[in-house]
N, C-alpha and C positions, 0 to 999 in steps of 0.2 A: 916835807911839805904839809901845811895845814890848810884844809879846805874851809872856806868861810861861806856859810849859807845864810842869806838874808831871806826871811819869810815874814810876810805881812798878811794879816787876816782882816778882811772887811765884812761887816755884817750889820744889817738893820732888821729889827723885828717888825712884824705887822701888829702895831699897837691896837688894843681892843677899844671898841666903842663904849662910852659910858652907858650904864644900865638904863638911865632915864631917857636916853636918846635912841634906845633900841626897842622899838615896839612895832610889831607887824603881825596881825592875826591872819591865819590862813597860810597856805604854802608859799615858799619863796621861789621865785623864778631863778634860773641859773645866773642871770645878771644881777640879782639882788644880794647874793651871799656875801660878796666882798664888802659892799657898802653897809650891810646890815650888822655884821659882826665886827668890822675893823674900821678904825678911825682914819679915813683917807686924808682928811684935812691935817691932822696931826702928823701922819706919816710923811706927807708931802712937805710940811713945814720943816721937820727935822732933816729929811734927806736933802732938801735944797740948801739948808744951812751948812750941813756937813760937806756937801759937794763943793760949795764955794770956798770953805776953809781948808778942806783936805783933799777930797777925791780929785778935783781938777788940778790944783797946784802941785800936789804930791805926785800924781800920776804923770803929769807933763814933765816934772823934774826927773823922775826915774826913767821916763822914755828918752829924754835928752841924754842922760848919763849912759844908758845902754847903747844908744846910737853913737855917742862920742867914743866909747871904748870898744865898740864891736870889732873893729879891724885891727886891734892891737894883740900883743902876745898874751895878754891877760884880760879878756873881755869881761865886762861887768855883768854878772848874772844875778837874777833876783827871782823870788817865787811868791805866789799869792794863793791864799785861800779865800774864795768868794762864796758866801752862803747863797743858797737859792733865793731866799727872801731878799737879800741884797740885790741880786740880779733882777728880780721881778720889779723892785722899786726903781732901780736905775732905768729899766725900760719904760716904766710909767712916767717918771718925773724928770729924769736927766739922761736921755739916751746917749748924749755925748760922752758920758762916763764909760759906757760900753765900747764906744768907738775907740777911746784911748787905750783901753785894755786890749782890744783887738790889734791895735797898732803895736803894742808891746809884744803880743803873741807872735806877730809876723816877723819880729827880729830874730827869732830862734834862740834868744838868750833868756827867755822867761818861761817858768813852769807854773802851771795851775794845779793845785792839789784837789783831792776829793774830800767829801765830808757828807753828812746827812743834809739833804736838800733844805730842810726846815730848821737847821741848827737845833735839833731836838735832843732829848735824852732817851731816845728810843733804844739805844744800846743797853739800857738798864731795864727794859720792859720785861724780858723773859729770856731764858737760855737759847731759844730757837732764833730770836732776833729777826723775825719776818719783817716787821715794820722797819727796823733799822736797815735791813738789806734792801728793801724796796726804795727807801729814801736815798741810800748811797748810790744805787744804780740809776735812779732818776737824776741825781746831781751829776754823776759821771757823764750821762748822755747829754745833759745840757752844756756842760763844759766842752765836750767834744764838738757839739753843734756850733757853739759860739767862737771857740778858739782853735778848732782844727786838730786837737789832740786829746785823746782820752786820758784822764789822770791816772798816774801809776803809783803815787804815794798818797796815803790817806792821813788826814788830820781830823780826828773826831771832835765833836762839839766841846769847846773849851779844853781841848787836849785830854778829855776823859779816856782813861785806858785801864784795861785789865786783861787777863789772859784770854778770857772768853771773847772779848771784843777783838783782840788781835787774831784769834783763830777765825772768826767770822770774816774779818777784813781780808785775811789770806784766801779764804774760800771764794771771795768775790773777785779775786784775781789781782789784787794790789800787790806791789812789790815791797812795800814798807809802810811804816806808820810813824808819825811824829807825836811825841808826848813830852811831859815835863821831866827834867833831870833832877828828880828828888833825891836828897841825901840818903833817906832810909832805903829807897829802892836800890841805890848804888852801894848800900851797906857801909856808908860813911867814909869809904876810902877810895872807891873807884871814881874816875873822872867821867863827867857827862860827855866829854869830847871825843868819844869813840862811837862806832856803830856797834850796837848790841843786837840781840835777837830775843824774841819772846819764846816761851817754851815750845810753841808750835813751829818755830823756825823762821817766823816773819822778822825781817830786819827792823830795828827800832832806832830812830834818830831822837836824841834827847836835847831838849832846849836848855841852853846854858842860861839859867834864869838870872844870874848875877849880871853878866854882860848885857843880856837883853834888857833888863830893867834899868841899867845905867842909861840907856837911850830912851826906852819907852816909858819910864816912870820918873827916874831921878834927874833927868837932864835939866829941867827948869828950877830945881830946888837950890836956892842960894845958900841953904844951911848944910848942904851935902859937901863933904870934904873933897869931892871930885869936881865941884863947880868952880869956874866955868869949864865945861868939857869941850876940848877941841878935837878935831878929826885926827890930828897927829898924835895926840895923847891916846885916844881910843885905839888907833892902829898900832901904837906901841904896845898896848895891853894885849892885843891879839897876837902880836909878834912874839911876845914872851911865852906864849903857849906852845909847848912842844908836842902836844897831842895831835891826833889825826884830823879832826874837824871841829868846827865851832858852829852850832846852830843858833842863830840870833832870830828869835820869833817874838813878834809884838803886834798889838792891835794897830791896824793901819790908821785908824782915827787919831792915834797919838800924834801923827804928823799934821799939825795945824789946827786940829779940833781940841784935843785934850792938852796938847802942848802948843801954845799959840805961836804964830809966825814971829812975833816980836821977841821971842826968847832966842832966836837964832837957829831954830831946829832945821829949817830948810837950808841955811848956809852950811850947817854941819853935815847934812846928808850930801849936799853938793860937793863938798871937799873930801868926803870919805873915800871914794874909789881911788883917787890919786894918792891919798895918804897911805892906803893899804898897799897899793902897787909898789910903793917905795921899799917894801920888805919882800925880798926875793922868796922867802919861804911861805908866803901867803898867796892863795889863789881862790878866786870866786867859784862857787859851785851851786847847783840846784839840788834839791833833796834826792831826786832819782839818780843824778850823776854821782852824788856822794855814796849812795847805797851800792851802786854798780861798781864803783872804783875801789871801795875799801872793804876789807874783810870784817866779819863780825868777831868781836873780841871777848864775848861773854854773853850771859843770859840775864835779862831783867824779867823778874816774875812778880806779878801783882795778882793776888787772889781776887776772884770776882766780887767778894764782899769787902774788898779794900780798895775800891776804885780810886785812882788818883786823877788830878786835874791841874790846871795852872792857876786856879782861882783862890783868892784869900790866903791868909797865913797858913791855914791847914793844908791847902792844896789837895783837898779831897772833894766829896760831893756836898759838903755842908753849905756851900754857897746857894744851893738849890733845894737841899733836903735837910737843912739843919734845924728847922722848927716844925712843930706839929701842923701848923697851917700849910707849910710847904709840902709836907708828906701827904696830907689829906688831898691837896690839889693834884699832886702827882698821881695818887691812886685813882682819883676821879678821871684823870686823862687816860690812864691805862684801861680802866673799866669800860670806858666808852667805845673801845675798839670794836667789840662785838656788835653793838648797836649800829655803828657806822658802816661796817662791812656788810651787815645784813641789808642795808638800803640798796646796795649795788649802784650807788649814785656817786659819780666823781666829784660833784660839788659838795656833798656832805663830807667826803673824804678829804677834799682840799681844805675845807674850813676847819675840820678837826686837826689836820696836820699843822696848820698855821697856829692853832692854839697850843700845839706841843712845844713851840719855840722856847728854849730854856730861859729866855729873858722874863717870861711871864712868872716863872717860879723865882727867879733871881730878885724880882721886885718885892717878893714877900718875905725877904730875910729880915729877922729882928736882931741881927748882930749889932754889937756896940763897938766903940773905939774906932780905929782907923778903917777896919773892914766895913763896919757899919756906915761910915762916911762915904765909902766908895759905892756901896749899894744905893744909898740915898742919891748920890750924884747921878747915877745911871737911871734911876727910876723915872718912868715916863709919866707917873700919875701923882706924885707928891706924897703919897702915904702908902704903906703896905696894905692897909685896910681897903683903900680904894682899889688897889691892884687885885686883892682877893675878890672883892665884889664883882669887878669886871670879869675876871676869869671864871669864877664859880657860876655866875648867872649865864655867861655865854655857853659854858659846858652843859648846864642844865637845860637851857633852851634848845641847844642842838640835839641833846638826847631826846627830849620830848618830841621834837620834829621828826627825828629818826624813827621813833616809836609809832608816830602817826603813819609814816610812809610804809612801815612794815606791818601795820595792823596790830601792833601790840600796845597801843596807847590806852591808858585808863582814864577815868573821869577827871583826874587832876591835871591831865596834860593839855597842851594847846589844842585849839580847834583845828580840824583838818582844813 
């Protein structure tokens, strides 16, 4: 029997306000923080567009499929990772999206995983991982409140993983973690299609990046030798696998937003459960079910200074920390923690945490070729320099205001 785990991840960042539109002397009221630092107009525009193309049609389709197969001998199961900033924007702009996910949760066939609430890189801040832990617990509490079940498997921001992160996730009470099935981590001969464990003993599910990208990336490519991909063909590829499980993880926005409906992506997803069920050796599963049902078959070890991810060709941290500009901004974000915590003000903490979202660093990448094209595609601002100005000035402004509140401001800082 091979367990097939479908995992979709949905996220939207809080995009930053342009510097020239952000000016306010004196202290900010609690109600002003969001509008002062973050571009509500742009966030709404993007979320409503993606909701129309992806969140509504894709979620309705998956809900229909789950309900259709629920009473059968092989119910269709699916899992989701929803960032805290995604949930916040859904509540503000399209609460009907939350309603659909709650309907999915009520079926009992859907799992919601944990992550850092702000989709941040706080797992790389320091060995103690205080900020990382607080965000993970905040996210877990929000998932439980919305969907009735506390997450038991963790998927860190962009699948970032190392031994220290795994150990912290284990201490937080999670039963497992999802990351990328990199060849070098598997020593080039082991399959990603088994359950492994980190050195601390935490079970690890590895994304089968080839099969995942066949759907989430290559599906619309007419120059791909697998085009046009049918549900029957893909189910056949899964059936050829004699290993214990296949984890198929992809951006949710691939369905309808990055891969448009006119490519046939929704028709493909609609046909996939029936195609898979024709193969007796295949069965749908969720991450927690897979971890609980299957034994760990070996250890995957990633040193804390060799962190892996699912991004770009390198699948390391270079998508966010590959340039000097990115490294500088990341250090500024980390350095601000002391100033923010000293205010003992939840609104300063919330603003700082929204600035931690990994997208703000992703926009600053200066990579070329195909990876560079992807970074430009996802950029909210049009240029990495505009992204840097928005982030750096927001961080500097927030620090100055925090210094005023704590009485440590000097003559160069903003007026109280």
